[in-house]
DSSP file (Angstrom, degrees, kcal/mol; ACC not computed):
  #  RESIDUE AA STRUCTURE BP1 BP2  ACC     N-H-->O    O-->H-N    N-H-->O    O-->H-N    TCO  KAPPA ALPHA  PHI   PSI    X-CA   Y-CA   Z-CA
    1    1 A M              0   0    0      0, 0.0    90,-2.4     0, 0.0     2,-0.5   0.000 360.0 360.0 360.0 136.2   46.2  -21.3  103.8
    2    2 A L  E     +a   91   0A   0    104,-0.4   106,-2.9    88,-0.2   107,-1.0  -0.862 360.0 179.6 -98.1 126.1   46.3  -22.6  100.3
    3    3 A S  E     -ab  92 109A   0     88,-2.9    90,-2.7    -2,-0.5     2,-0.4  -0.843  20.5-138.6-121.7 159.8   49.7  -23.7   99.0
    4    4 A I  E     -ab  93 110A   0    105,-2.2   107,-3.4    -2,-0.3     2,-0.4  -0.946  12.1-167.3-114.3 138.6   51.0  -25.1   95.7
    5    5 A I  E     + b   0 111A   0     88,-2.4     2,-0.3    -2,-0.4   107,-0.2  -0.996  23.9 150.2-126.4 128.3   53.6  -27.8   95.5
    6    6 A V  E     - b   0 112A   0    105,-2.5   107,-2.8    -2,-0.4     2,-0.5  -0.995  38.5-142.8-154.6 149.8   55.2  -28.5   92.2
    7    7 A A  E     + b   0 113A   0     -2,-0.3     2,-0.3   105,-0.2   107,-0.2  -0.989  32.5 172.6-115.0 128.0   58.4  -29.7   90.5
    8    8 A E  E     - b   0 114A   0    105,-2.8   107,-3.0    -2,-0.5     6,-0.2  -0.972  30.3-122.6-136.7 150.7   59.3  -27.9   87.3
    9    9 A A  E >   - b   0 115A   0      4,-2.4     3,-2.3    -2,-0.3   109,-0.2  -0.368  43.4 -98.7 -78.3 167.7   62.1  -27.8   84.8
   10   10 A Q  T 3  S+     0   0    0    107,-1.9   108,-0.2   105,-1.1   106,-0.1   0.720 127.9  56.2 -65.1 -18.6   63.9  -24.5   84.2
   11   11 A N  T 3  S-     0   0    0    106,-0.5    -1,-0.3     2,-0.1   107,-0.1   0.156 124.0-107.1 -94.4  18.2   61.7  -24.1   81.0
   12   12 A H    <   +     0   0    0     -3,-2.3   113,-2.9     1,-0.2    -2,-0.1   0.482  68.1 153.6  73.0   6.6   58.6  -24.5   83.2
   13   13 A A  E     +H  124   0B   0    111,-0.2    -4,-2.4     1,-0.1   111,-0.3  -0.417  12.9 163.0 -65.8 137.7   57.9  -28.1   82.0
   14   14 A I  E     -     0   0B   0    109,-2.9     7,-0.4     1,-0.4     2,-0.3   0.525  57.1  -0.8-129.0 -18.2   56.0  -30.3   84.5
   15   15 A G  E     -H  123   0B   0    108,-1.5   107,-2.1     5,-0.2   108,-1.8  -0.998  43.3-153.8-167.0 165.8   54.6  -33.2   82.5
   16   16 A R  B >  S-I   19   0C   0      3,-2.2     3,-0.9    -2,-0.3   105,-0.0  -0.953  83.4  -5.8-150.4 128.7   54.2  -35.0   79.3
   17   17 A K  T 3  S-     0   0    0     -2,-0.3     3,-0.1     1,-0.2    -1,-0.0   0.889 128.9 -57.2  53.2  42.7   51.4  -37.4   78.3
   18   18 A N  T 3  S+     0   0    0      1,-0.2     2,-0.3     0, 0.0    -1,-0.2   0.772 117.1 107.0  62.4  30.4   50.0  -37.2   81.8
   19   19 A Q  B <  S-I   16   0C   0     -3,-0.9    -3,-2.2    31,-0.0    -1,-0.2  -0.958  75.4-103.0-133.7 153.7   53.3  -38.4   83.4
   20   20 A L        -     0   0    0     -2,-0.3    -5,-0.2    -5,-0.2    -6,-0.1  -0.363  25.9-135.8 -67.0 157.2   56.0  -36.7   85.4
   21   21 A L  S    S+     0   0    0     -7,-0.4     2,-0.3    -8,-0.1    -1,-0.1   0.541  78.2  20.5 -94.2  -8.6   59.2  -36.1   83.4
   22   22 A W        -     0   0    0      2,-0.0     2,-0.4   125,-0.0    -2,-0.1  -0.941  62.4-132.4-151.9 166.5   61.7  -37.3   86.0
   23   23 A H        +     0   0    0     -2,-0.3     2,-0.6   123,-0.1     3,-0.1  -0.933  27.9 169.6-129.3 108.2   62.1  -39.5   89.1
   24   24 A I    >>  -     0   0    0     -2,-0.4     4,-2.2     1,-0.1     3,-0.6  -0.940  19.9-161.2-120.9 106.4   64.0  -37.7   91.9
   25   25 A S  H 3> S+     0   0    0     -2,-0.6     4,-2.2     1,-0.3     5,-0.2   0.863  91.9  55.9 -59.2 -36.4   63.8  -39.7   95.1
   26   26 A E  H 3> S+     0   0    0      1,-0.2     4,-2.0     2,-0.2    -1,-0.3   0.881 108.3  48.4 -62.6 -37.3   64.7  -36.7   97.2
   27   27 A D  H <> S+     0   0    0     -3,-0.6     4,-2.9     2,-0.2    -2,-0.2   0.897 109.2  51.9 -70.7 -40.0   61.8  -34.7   95.7
   28   28 A L  H  X S+     0   0    0     -4,-2.2     4,-2.2     2,-0.2    -2,-0.2   0.901 111.6  47.3 -63.4 -39.7   59.3  -37.5   96.3
   29   29 A K  H  X S+     0   0    0     -4,-2.2     4,-2.5    -5,-0.2    -1,-0.2   0.896 112.2  50.3 -66.3 -40.1   60.4  -37.7  100.0
   30   30 A Y  H  X S+     0   0    0     -4,-2.0     4,-2.6     2,-0.2     5,-0.2   0.934 110.0  50.2 -62.6 -47.1   60.2  -33.9  100.2
   31   31 A F  H  X S+     0   0    0     -4,-2.9     4,-2.5     1,-0.2     5,-0.3   0.924 112.3  47.3 -56.5 -47.4   56.6  -34.0   98.7
   32   32 A K  H  X S+     0   0    0     -4,-2.2     4,-2.1     1,-0.2    -1,-0.2   0.923 112.7  48.9 -62.2 -45.2   55.6  -36.6  101.2
   33   33 A K  H  < S+     0   0    0     -4,-2.5    -2,-0.2     1,-0.2    -1,-0.2   0.909 115.7  43.0 -61.7 -43.5   57.1  -34.8  104.2
   34   34 A I  H  < S+     0   0    0     -4,-2.6    -2,-0.2     1,-0.2    -1,-0.2   0.890 122.2  36.1 -72.3 -39.9   55.4  -31.5  103.2
   35   35 A T  H >< S+     0   0    0     -4,-2.5     3,-2.0    -5,-0.2    -2,-0.2   0.668  84.0 114.7 -94.2 -17.2   52.0  -32.8  102.3
   36   36 A S  T 3< S+     0   0    0     -4,-2.1    21,-0.2     1,-0.3    20,-0.1  -0.269  84.0  19.1 -58.1 136.9   51.4  -35.6  104.8
   37   37 A G  T 3  S+     0   0    0     19,-3.9    -1,-0.3     1,-0.3     2,-0.2   0.472 112.6  91.0  83.3   2.4   48.6  -34.9  107.2
   38   38 A H  S <  S-     0   0    0     -3,-2.0    20,-1.4    18,-0.3     2,-0.3  -0.736  83.3 -92.9-122.3 169.8   47.1  -32.2  104.9
   39   39 A S  E     -dc  58  91A   0     51,-0.5    53,-2.5    -2,-0.2     2,-0.4  -0.660  33.6-156.7 -80.0 140.1   44.5  -32.1  102.2
   40   40 A V  E     -dc  59  92A   0     18,-3.0    20,-3.0    -2,-0.3     2,-0.5  -0.986   3.9-158.5-118.7 131.4   45.9  -32.4   98.6
   41   41 A I  E     +dc  60  93A   0     51,-3.6    53,-2.9    -2,-0.4    54,-0.5  -0.920  22.6 157.3-112.6 129.5   43.8  -31.0   95.8
   42   42 A M  E     -dc  61  95A   0     18,-2.4    20,-3.0    -2,-0.5    54,-0.3  -0.965  39.2-103.5-147.8 161.3   44.3  -32.3   92.2
   43   43 A G  E  >  -d   62   0A   0     52,-1.9     4,-2.2    -2,-0.3     5,-0.2  -0.368  42.2-103.3 -78.4 166.8   42.6  -32.6   88.9
   44   44 A H  H  > S+     0   0    0     18,-1.2     4,-2.6     1,-0.2     5,-0.2   0.895 120.0  52.5 -59.7 -43.8   41.2  -35.8   87.6
   45   45 A N  H  > S+     0   0    0      1,-0.2     4,-2.2     2,-0.2    -1,-0.2   0.889 108.7  50.4 -63.8 -38.5   44.1  -36.5   85.3
   46   46 A T  H  > S+     0   0    0      2,-0.2     4,-1.9     1,-0.2    -1,-0.2   0.931 110.8  49.4 -63.4 -44.3   46.6  -36.1   88.0
   47   47 A F  H  X S+     0   0    0     -4,-2.2     4,-2.7     1,-0.2     5,-0.3   0.930 111.0  49.5 -59.9 -44.7   44.7  -38.5   90.2
   48   48 A E  H  < S+     0   0    0     -4,-2.6    -1,-0.2     1,-0.2    -2,-0.2   0.872 108.6  52.8 -63.3 -36.5   44.6  -41.0   87.4
   49   49 A S  H  < S+     0   0    0     -4,-2.2    -1,-0.2     1,-0.2    -2,-0.2   0.841 111.0  46.7 -69.5 -31.1   48.3  -40.7   86.8
   50   50 A I  H  < S-     0   0    0     -4,-1.9    -2,-0.2    -5,-0.2    -1,-0.2   0.888  97.2-152.6 -73.9 -40.2   49.0  -41.4   90.6
   51   51 A G     <  +     0   0    0     -4,-2.7    -3,-0.1    -5,-0.2    -4,-0.1   0.220  61.4  32.8  92.6 -15.2   46.5  -44.3   90.4
   52   52 A K  S    S-     0   0    0     -5,-0.3     2,-0.1     3,-0.0    -2,-0.0  -0.981  95.9 -74.4-162.0 162.7   45.4  -44.3   94.0
   53   53 A P        -     0   0    0      0, 0.0    19,-0.1     0, 0.0     5,-0.0  -0.384  52.1-112.9 -62.8 142.4   44.7  -42.0   96.9
   54   54 A L    >   -     0   0    0     17,-0.1     3,-0.9     1,-0.1     5,-0.1  -0.632  37.6-115.5 -75.3 130.7   47.9  -40.7   98.6
   55   55 A P  T 3  S+     0   0    0      0, 0.0   -18,-0.1     0, 0.0     3,-0.1  -0.278  91.8  19.4 -69.1 153.9   48.1  -42.1  102.1
   56   56 A N  T 3  S+     0   0    0      1,-0.2   -19,-3.9   -20,-0.1     2,-0.3   0.740 109.9  91.9  60.9  26.4   48.0  -39.9  105.2
   57   57 A R  S <  S-     0   0    0     -3,-0.9     2,-0.8   -21,-0.2   -18,-0.2  -0.986  81.6-115.6-143.2 152.1   46.3  -37.1  103.2
   58   58 A R  E     -d   39   0A   0    -20,-1.4   -18,-3.0    -2,-0.3     2,-0.6  -0.833  37.0-147.5 -85.4 115.3   42.8  -36.0  102.4
   59   59 A N  E     -de  40  72A   0     -2,-0.8    14,-3.0    12,-0.7     2,-0.5  -0.776  17.4-176.0 -92.6 118.2   42.6  -36.5   98.7
   60   60 A I  E     -de  41  73A   0    -20,-3.0   -18,-2.4    -2,-0.6     2,-0.5  -0.969   5.3-165.6-116.9 122.0   40.3  -34.0   96.9
   61   61 A V  E     -de  42  74A   0     12,-2.9    14,-2.6    -2,-0.5     2,-0.7  -0.925  12.6-145.3-113.0 126.6   39.8  -34.5   93.1
   62   62 A I  E     +de  43  75A   0    -20,-3.0   -18,-1.2    -2,-0.5     2,-0.3  -0.813  43.1 139.3 -90.2 117.7   38.3  -31.8   90.9
   63   63 A S        -     0   0    0     12,-2.9    -2,-0.1    -2,-0.7    14,-0.1  -0.983  50.7-146.5-159.9 144.1   36.3  -33.6   88.2
   64   64 A E  S    S+     0   0    0     -2,-0.3    -1,-0.1     1,-0.1    12,-0.1   0.860 101.6  17.7 -78.1 -37.2   33.0  -33.2   86.4
   65   65 A G  S    S+     0   0    0      2,-0.1    -1,-0.1    11,-0.0    11,-0.1   0.562  90.1 114.7-117.5  -9.1   32.3  -36.8   86.0
   66   66 A A        -     0   0    0      9,-0.1     2,-0.3     1,-0.1    -3,-0.1  -0.296  56.9-132.5 -68.7 149.3   34.4  -38.9   88.4
   67   67 A E        -     0   0    0      1,-0.1    -1,-0.1     6,-0.0    -2,-0.1  -0.742  29.3 -96.8 -98.6 149.1   32.7  -40.8   91.2
   68   68 A A        -     0   0    0     -2,-0.3     2,-0.3     6,-0.1     5,-0.1  -0.354  42.7-168.2 -62.4 142.4   33.9  -40.7   94.8
   69   69 A R    >   -     0   0    0      3,-0.4     3,-2.0     1,-0.1     2,-0.1  -0.768  40.6 -66.2-122.0 170.4   36.1  -43.6   95.8
   70   70 A E  T 3  S+     0   0    0      1,-0.3     3,-0.1    -2,-0.3    -1,-0.1  -0.402 124.7   7.3 -59.4 132.3   37.3  -44.7   99.2
   71   71 A N  T 3  S+     0   0    0      1,-0.2   -12,-0.7    -2,-0.1     2,-0.4   0.690 111.7 104.3  66.1  22.3   39.5  -42.0  100.7
   72   72 A V  E <   -e   59   0A   0     -3,-2.0     2,-0.5   -14,-0.1    -3,-0.4  -0.996  54.0-159.1-134.4 129.5   38.7  -39.6   97.8
   73   73 A T  E     -e   60   0A   0    -14,-3.0   -12,-2.9    -2,-0.4     2,-0.5  -0.934  14.4-152.6-103.7 125.6   36.5  -36.6   97.9
   74   74 A V  E     +e   61   0A   0     -2,-0.5     2,-0.3   -14,-0.2   -12,-0.2  -0.860  17.0 176.6-101.0 130.2   35.2  -35.5   94.5
   75   75 A V  E     -e   62   0A   0    -14,-2.6   -12,-2.9    -2,-0.5    -9,-0.1  -0.834  30.0-136.2-124.3 165.9   34.3  -31.8   93.9
   76   76 A H  S    S+     0   0    0     -2,-0.3     2,-0.3   -14,-0.2   -14,-0.1   0.429  80.1  24.5-106.7   0.5   33.2  -30.1   90.7
   77   77 A S  S  > S-     0   0    0      1,-0.1     4,-1.8   -14,-0.1     5,-0.1  -0.993  71.2-116.9-157.9 158.4   35.3  -26.9   90.9
   78   78 A L  H  > S+     0   0    0     -2,-0.3     4,-2.6     1,-0.2     5,-0.2   0.895 116.3  57.2 -60.6 -40.9   38.5  -25.4   92.4
   79   79 A E  H  > S+     0   0    0      1,-0.2     4,-2.4     2,-0.2    -1,-0.2   0.886 104.7  51.1 -60.8 -39.1   36.3  -23.0   94.4
   80   80 A E  H  > S+     0   0    0      2,-0.2     4,-2.1     1,-0.2    -1,-0.2   0.910 110.4  49.2 -64.3 -41.8   34.5  -25.9   96.0
   81   81 A A  H  X S+     0   0    0     -4,-1.8     4,-1.3     2,-0.2    -2,-0.2   0.907 110.5  50.4 -62.9 -42.1   37.8  -27.5   97.0
   82   82 A I  H  < S+     0   0    0     -4,-2.6     4,-0.5     1,-0.2     3,-0.3   0.906 109.6  50.8 -64.1 -41.6   39.0  -24.3   98.5
   83   83 A R  H >< S+     0   0    0     -4,-2.4     3,-0.9     1,-0.2     4,-0.3   0.899 107.5  54.2 -61.2 -40.5   35.8  -23.9  100.5
   84   84 A L  H 3< S+     0   0    0     -4,-2.1     3,-0.2     1,-0.2    -1,-0.2   0.814 117.9  35.0 -63.2 -30.4   36.2  -27.5  101.8
   85   85 A T  T >< S+     0   0    0     -4,-1.3     3,-1.8    -3,-0.3    -1,-0.2   0.298  83.4 110.9-107.3   8.3   39.8  -26.8  103.1
   86   86 A A  T <  S+     0   0    0     -3,-0.9    -1,-0.2    -4,-0.5    -2,-0.1   0.794  79.9  47.1 -58.5 -32.3   39.3  -23.1  104.2
   87   87 A R  T 3  S+     0   0    0     -4,-0.3    -1,-0.3    -3,-0.2     2,-0.2   0.471  90.4 105.8 -90.5  -1.0   39.6  -23.9  107.9
   88   88 A E  S <  S-     0   0    0     -3,-1.8     3,-0.2     1,-0.1   -50,-0.0  -0.488  76.5-126.6 -80.3 149.9   42.7  -26.0  107.5
   89   89 A E  S    S-     0   0    0      1,-0.3     2,-0.3    -2,-0.2    -1,-0.1   0.912  91.6  -8.9 -59.0 -43.8   46.1  -24.7  108.5
   90   90 A E        -     0   0    0    -55,-0.0   -51,-0.5     2,-0.0     2,-0.3  -0.949  63.0-176.9-157.3 136.0   47.5  -25.5  105.1
   91   91 A S  E     -ac   2  39A   0    -90,-2.4   -88,-2.9    -2,-0.3     2,-0.4  -0.910  20.7-132.1-129.7 161.5   46.2  -27.4  102.1
   92   92 A F  E     -ac   3  40A   0    -53,-2.5   -51,-3.6    -2,-0.3     2,-0.5  -0.938   8.4-148.3-127.8 132.9   48.1  -28.2   98.8
   93   93 A I  E     +ac   4  41A   0    -90,-2.7   -88,-2.4    -2,-0.4   -51,-0.2  -0.851  21.9 177.0 -86.4 126.2   47.4  -27.9   95.1
   94   94 A I  E     -     0   0A   0    -53,-2.9     2,-0.2    -2,-0.5   -52,-0.2   0.306  37.0-179.4-119.6   9.3   49.4  -30.8   93.5
   95   95 A G  E     - c   0  42A   0    -54,-0.5   -52,-1.9     1,-0.2    -1,-0.4  -0.608  55.5-121.4 128.9 174.0   48.4  -30.5   89.8
   96   96 A G     >  -     0   0    0    -54,-0.3     4,-2.8    -2,-0.2     3,-0.3   0.457  56.7 -99.2 -91.6-155.0   47.9  -30.6   87.0
   97   97 A G  H  > S+     0   0    0      1,-0.2     4,-2.2     2,-0.2     5,-0.1   0.857 119.0  44.3 -55.1 -47.2   48.7  -27.7   84.7
   98   98 A S  H  > S+     0   0    0      2,-0.2     4,-2.1     1,-0.2    -1,-0.2   0.852 114.1  51.0 -70.9 -32.4   45.3  -26.2   84.4
   99   99 A I  H  > S+     0   0    0     -3,-0.3     4,-2.4     2,-0.2    -2,-0.2   0.913 109.6  50.8 -69.5 -42.2   44.6  -26.6   88.2
  100  100 A Y  H  X S+     0   0    0     -4,-2.8     4,-1.8     2,-0.2    -2,-0.2   0.944 111.4  48.4 -57.2 -47.6   47.9  -24.9   89.0
  101  101 A K  H  < S+     0   0    0     -4,-2.2    -2,-0.2     1,-0.2    -1,-0.2   0.915 114.6  44.6 -61.6 -44.0   47.0  -22.0   86.7
  102  102 A A  H  < S+     0   0    0     -4,-2.1    -1,-0.2     1,-0.2     4,-0.2   0.843 116.5  46.7 -68.7 -33.4   43.6  -21.6   88.2
  103  103 A A  H >X S+     0   0    0     -4,-2.4     3,-1.8     1,-0.2     4,-1.1   0.706  86.9  88.1 -83.4 -20.8   44.8  -21.9   91.8
  104  104 A L  G >< S+     0   0    0     -4,-1.8     3,-0.8     1,-0.3    -1,-0.2   0.853  84.8  53.6 -51.4 -43.8   47.8  -19.5   91.5
  105  105 A P  G 34 S+     0   0    0      0, 0.0    -1,-0.3     0, 0.0    -2,-0.1   0.765 112.5  45.9 -63.9 -21.9   45.7  -16.3   92.4
  106  106 A Y  G <4 S+     0   0    0     -3,-1.8  -104,-0.4    -4,-0.2    -2,-0.2   0.618  91.3 104.4 -92.1 -15.2   44.5  -18.0   95.6
  107  107 A A    <<  -     0   0    0     -4,-1.1  -104,-0.2    -3,-0.8     3,-0.1  -0.411  42.7-175.9 -78.2 142.2   47.8  -19.4   96.7
  108  108 A S  S    S+     0   0    0   -106,-2.9    50,-2.6     1,-0.3     2,-0.3   0.613  74.1  25.8-102.6 -21.6   49.8  -17.9   99.6
  109  109 A R  E     -bF   3 157A   0   -107,-1.0  -105,-2.2    48,-0.2     2,-0.4  -0.990  60.5-157.3-145.1 149.1   52.9  -20.1   99.3
  110  110 A I  E     -bF   4 156A   0     46,-2.2    46,-2.9    -2,-0.3     2,-0.8  -0.992   4.9-159.5-130.2 125.1   54.6  -22.2   96.6
  111  111 A Y  E     -bF   5 155A   0   -107,-3.4  -105,-2.5    -2,-0.4     2,-0.5  -0.913  26.6-174.3 -99.3 108.7   56.9  -25.1   97.3
  112  112 A L  E     -bF   6 154A   0     42,-3.1    42,-3.3    -2,-0.8     2,-0.7  -0.919  24.7-162.1-116.7 122.9   58.9  -25.4   94.1
  113  113 A T  E     -bF   7 153A   0   -107,-2.8  -105,-2.8    -2,-0.5     2,-0.6  -0.919  20.4-159.9 -95.4 115.3   61.4  -28.0   93.2
  114  114 A L  E     -bF   8 152A   0     38,-2.7    38,-2.1    -2,-0.7     2,-0.6  -0.870   4.9-155.1-102.1 117.6   63.3  -26.4   90.3
  115  115 A I  E     -bF   9 151A   0   -107,-3.0     2,-2.2    -2,-0.6  -105,-1.1  -0.820  15.5-137.8 -91.5 124.3   65.2  -28.8   88.1
  116  116 A H  S    S+     0   0    0     34,-2.5     2,-0.3    -2,-0.6  -107,-0.1  -0.391  75.9  72.0 -85.4  63.6   68.1  -27.0   86.5
  117  117 A A  S    S-     0   0    0     -2,-2.2  -107,-1.9    32,-0.1  -106,-0.5  -0.956  80.4-109.5-162.4 161.1   67.6  -28.5   83.0
  118  118 A D        -     0   0    0     -2,-0.3     2,-0.3  -109,-0.2    -2,-0.0  -0.783  31.2-169.0 -99.5 146.5   65.1  -28.2   80.2
  119  119 A Y        -     0   0    0     -2,-0.3     2,-0.4  -104,-0.0  -106,-0.1  -0.971  27.2-114.7-133.0 148.6   62.6  -31.0   79.3
  120  120 A E        +     0   0    0     -2,-0.3     2,-0.3   -99,-0.1  -109,-0.0  -0.693  53.8 155.3 -78.2 132.3   60.3  -31.6   76.4
  121  121 A A        -     0   0    0     -2,-0.4  -105,-0.2     1,-0.1     3,-0.1  -0.945  51.3-148.7-152.5 167.6   56.7  -31.4   77.7
  122  122 A D  S    S+     0   0    0   -107,-2.1     2,-0.4    -2,-0.3  -106,-0.2   0.340  88.9  58.7-119.5  -0.6   53.1  -30.8   76.9
  123  123 A T  E     -H   15   0B   0   -108,-1.8  -109,-2.9   -26,-0.0  -108,-1.5  -0.998  66.0-176.3-133.1 135.0   52.2  -29.4   80.3
  124  124 A F  E     -H   13   0B   0     -2,-0.4  -111,-0.2  -111,-0.3  -112,-0.1  -0.925  26.8-120.4-132.5 151.0   53.8  -26.3   82.0
  125  125 A F        -     0   0    0   -113,-2.9     3,-0.1    -2,-0.3   -28,-0.1  -0.702  46.9 -98.9 -84.6 141.9   53.7  -24.5   85.2
  126  126 A P        -     0   0    0      0, 0.0     2,-0.4     0, 0.0    -1,-0.1  -0.262  38.9-105.2 -60.1 147.5   52.7  -20.8   84.9
  127  127 A V        -     0   0    0      1,-0.1     2,-0.2    -3,-0.0    -3,-0.0  -0.608  39.6-126.5 -71.8 127.8   55.5  -18.2   84.9
  128  128 A L        -     0   0    0     -2,-0.4     2,-1.0    -3,-0.1    -1,-0.1  -0.542   6.6-129.1 -79.0 140.8   55.5  -16.5   88.2
  129  129 A D    >   -     0   0    0     -2,-0.2     3,-2.6     1,-0.1     4,-0.4  -0.812  19.9-156.4 -84.4 104.8   55.3  -12.7   88.4
  130  130 A M  T 3  S+     0   0    0     -2,-1.0    -1,-0.1     1,-0.3     3,-0.1   0.534  86.3  72.6 -69.8  -4.6   58.3  -12.2   90.8
  131  131 A R  T 3  S+     0   0    0      1,-0.2    -1,-0.3     3,-0.0    -2,-0.0   0.650 102.0  45.6 -75.7 -14.4   56.9   -8.8   91.9
  132  132 A E  S <  S+     0   0    0     -3,-2.6    27,-2.8    26,-0.1     2,-0.3   0.520 112.1  53.8-102.7  -8.7   54.3  -10.9   93.8
  133  133 A W  E     -G  158   0A   0     -4,-0.4     2,-0.4    25,-0.3    25,-0.2  -0.923  54.8-167.3-132.3 150.3   56.5  -13.5   95.4
  134  134 A R  E     -G  157   0A   0     23,-2.0    23,-2.6    -2,-0.3     2,-0.4  -0.993  29.4-115.9-134.4 145.9   59.7  -13.7   97.5
  135  135 A V  E     +G  156   0A   0     -2,-0.4    21,-0.3    21,-0.2     3,-0.1  -0.662  29.5 176.2 -79.0 126.4   61.9  -16.7   98.3
  136  136 A I  E     +     0   0A   0     19,-3.4     2,-0.3    -2,-0.4    20,-0.2   0.585  69.0  10.2-107.0 -15.5   61.8  -17.5  102.0
  137  137 A S  E     -G  155   0A   0     18,-1.2    18,-2.3     2,-0.0    -1,-0.3  -0.976  59.6-176.3-158.4 153.9   64.0  -20.6  101.8
  138  138 A R  E     -G  154   0A   0     -2,-0.3     2,-0.4    16,-0.2    16,-0.2  -0.977   4.8-176.6-152.4 134.1   66.2  -22.4   99.3
  139  139 A E  E     -G  153   0A   0     14,-2.2    14,-2.8    -2,-0.3     2,-0.3  -0.985  15.8-156.6-133.5 123.2   68.2  -25.6   99.4
  140  140 A D  E     -G  152   0A   0     -2,-0.4    12,-0.2    12,-0.2     3,-0.1  -0.771   6.4-167.5-105.3 144.7   70.4  -26.5   96.4
  141  141 A F  E     -G  151   0A   0     10,-2.8    10,-1.9    -2,-0.3     3,-0.1  -0.997  19.8-147.7-129.2 131.3   71.6  -30.0   95.3
  142  142 A P  S    S-     0   0    0      0, 0.0     2,-0.3     0, 0.0    -1,-0.1   0.778  82.6 -29.2 -68.9 -24.7   74.3  -30.6   92.7
  143  143 A R  S    S-     0   0    0      7,-0.1     2,-0.2     8,-0.1     8,-0.1  -0.943  70.4 -98.4-174.6 168.2   72.5  -33.8   91.7
  144  144 A G        -     0   0    0      3,-2.2     3,-0.4     5,-0.3  -120,-0.0  -0.485  40.4-101.0 -93.3 171.0   70.2  -36.5   93.2
  145  145 A K  S    S+     0   0    0      1,-0.2    -1,-0.1    -2,-0.2  -121,-0.1   0.915 124.3   8.5 -54.9 -44.5   71.2  -39.9   94.4
  146  146 A D  S    S+     0   0    0   -123,-0.1    -1,-0.2    -3,-0.0  -123,-0.1  -0.018 117.3  89.4-125.7  27.9   70.0  -41.4   91.1
  147  147 A F        -     0   0    0     -3,-0.4    -3,-2.2     1,-0.1  -123,-0.1  -0.994  60.2-153.5-131.9 127.9   69.3  -38.1   89.2
  148  148 A P        +     0   0    0      0, 0.0    -1,-0.1     0, 0.0    -3,-0.0   0.674  67.4  75.9 -79.9 -16.9   72.0  -36.5   87.1
  149  149 A H  S    S-     0   0    0      1,-0.1    -5,-0.3    -6,-0.0   -32,-0.1  -0.620  81.2-109.4 -99.8 152.7   70.9  -32.8   87.1
  150  150 A P        +     0   0    0      0, 0.0   -34,-2.5     0, 0.0     2,-0.3  -0.424  40.8 178.3 -69.1 153.1   71.1  -30.2   89.8
  151  151 A F  E     -FG 115 141A   0    -10,-1.9   -10,-2.8   -36,-0.2     2,-0.3  -0.972  15.4-148.0-151.4 164.0   67.9  -29.1   91.5
  152  152 A S  E     -FG 114 140A   0    -38,-2.1   -38,-2.7    -2,-0.3     2,-0.6  -0.985  12.4-138.9-136.9 144.7   66.7  -26.8   94.2
  153  153 A F  E     +FG 113 139A   0    -14,-2.8   -14,-2.2    -2,-0.3     2,-0.4  -0.938  32.6 179.4 -99.0 118.1   63.9  -26.7   96.8
  154  154 A L  E     -FG 112 138A   0    -42,-3.3   -42,-3.1    -2,-0.6     2,-0.5  -0.937  18.4-158.1-119.4 142.4   62.5  -23.2   96.9
  155  155 A V  E     -FG 111 137A   0    -18,-2.3   -19,-3.4    -2,-0.4   -18,-1.2  -0.987  13.2-166.7-120.1 123.6   59.7  -21.9   99.1
  156  156 A Y  E     -FG 110 135A   0    -46,-2.9   -46,-2.2    -2,-0.5     2,-0.4  -0.829   4.1-160.8-107.0 144.6   58.0  -18.7   97.9
  157  157 A E  E     -FG 109 134A   0    -23,-2.6   -23,-2.0    -2,-0.3   -48,-0.2  -0.977  28.6-109.4-123.4 140.5   55.6  -16.6   99.9
  158  158 A R  E       G   0 133A   0    -50,-2.6   -25,-0.3    -2,-0.4   -26,-0.1  -0.477 360.0 360.0 -67.9 135.1   53.2  -14.1   98.4
  159  159 A I              0   0    0    -27,-2.8    -1,-0.2    -2,-0.2   -26,-0.1   0.447 360.0 360.0 -76.3 360.0   54.3  -10.5   99.1
């Protein structure tokens, strides 16, 4: 199953200048818990912004020109990444914006951290057609330990 995991602001913002817009320790722990032991698929810019392969995960980077590195599999298309992970119980698209948009039609589940605030950004998550998705779980937080805004962990399943 192909899933998407993303944190977005209420105005769909997800990044600016190839960086995340916030630091929410609860979200980083959630991301690690959900994706550990699975393949994570990302674009080259997302990989560069992380700076290294994520531990305890199979790191697959979609790139035309990047060279394979230790603990990184480089593919040249989203379709190639999907073929590589087709037999896995669950694999995750982790960014960036163009990869999310291209992967959305293939995804069966979305793990969404919704930040209840607007942010200035240059990268956005696609607007979901809610006729195609249903919420199967939701957990709300009034604020983070070190984050001032409310946020929610939502899991959507394709109808």
